[in-house]
N, C-alpha and C positions, 0 to 999 in steps of 0.2 A: 032183354031182361033189364028192367029198371035198376039202376045203380051199379051195374056190372063194371063200368069203367070208372066210377067215382072213387072206388077204393081198391086199387090193384093189389095192395099188400094183403088185404083180406081174401081176395080172390085167389091169390097164389098160395095162401095158407090152407084154404079149404079145398081147392081143386088139385087133385093128385095128378091128373093128366088131361090135357086138352089136345086132342089129336085131330088134325084136319087133313084131309086128303082130297085131291081132285085130279081128274084127267086134264092134261094141257089143252085138249081140243073140246072140252066140255064148255057149253055156253055159260056156265056158272064160274068158270076159271077166273075171269077178271074180278068178279065179286069176291072170290076167295082170296085173291092176292090183296085186294083192298082191305079185307078183314084182317089178314095177316099184318099188314102195315099198321092198322089201327091197334092191334094187340101189341106190336113191337113198340109203337109210340107210347103206349100206356104201361109198358113193361110187364105185361101179363105173359107168364110162361106158357109156351105152347110148342107143338111140333107141327110143321106143315110138310106134307109129302105130295109132290107133284109127279104124276106118272103119265107118260105118253098115252093118249087115247081119249075117248069120249066118255059120256055118262053111261057106262055099260059094264057088264059082268067081268070083263077082262081087267078093267081098272080096279073094280071092287075087290076082285080076287087078290091082286097084288097088294092093295092097301090093307086088306084083311090080314094077309100074311105078315105085314109090318106091325099091325095093331095088336093082334092076338097075343104074341109073346109078352108084350108090355103089360097085359092084364095080370100076369103071374109073376111079375118082378117084386122083390121085397122092397117095401117102402120104409125108409128110415123113420124111427120113432114109433113104429107100430109093432 
């Protein structure tokens, strides 16, 4: 997304939740941790959840259980 990292304050204002999750044995795990480091460096709010496992339904099920309740939390100012 062009410009995403150029204005972290605007991203944090507009984005209510940036949820990232990955299995620790997933081939994409290292890329996820690099993305998390980039977000932290640019002070973009996010949540990263690492779960043992690969890119499979067991991992997705656990991450979905973490993610779904967050969809229904009250957001201040709304």
